[in-house]
C-alpha positions, 0 to 999 in steps of 0.5 A, a space after each residue: 795511048 792505051 797503057 795496056 796496048 802500049 805495054 804489049 807493043 813494047 813487049 813485042 818490040 823487045 821480042 824482035 817484032 818490028 812495029 811501026 808507028 802506023 801499025 801502032 795507030 792501026 792497033 789502037 784504032 782496032 782496040 778502040 773499036 773492039 774494046 777488050 771484052 772479046 779476047 779472040 777478037 782483040 787477038 785477031 785485030 792485033 795480029 793483023 795490025 802488028 805481025 807481018 811475017 811468019 816468024 813475027 806471027 809466031 812471036 806474036 802468039 807467044 807474046 800475046 799468050 804470056 802478056 795477056 794471061 798474066 794480066 788476065 789472071 786477075 781479071 783486069 783485061 778480059 773480065 767477061 771470061 771470069 763471070 760464072 
């Protein structure tokens, strides 16, 4: 499994978002299709795959912002956003 996605799903689960194996596989397929080049597309795909209820969607937003801004700060996930 994609290590980035695996760590993000772990973060979601620890934050109270219930993520099933089937939802994890859906998210993995979505990221395989999109890659990580377009941050908004990745966020939309993962949100649709992983967050079901309004409270889970709200927690997803918090987790996505924190998780990807940490890794993104060094340009590891969304390198296109760091081009001049």
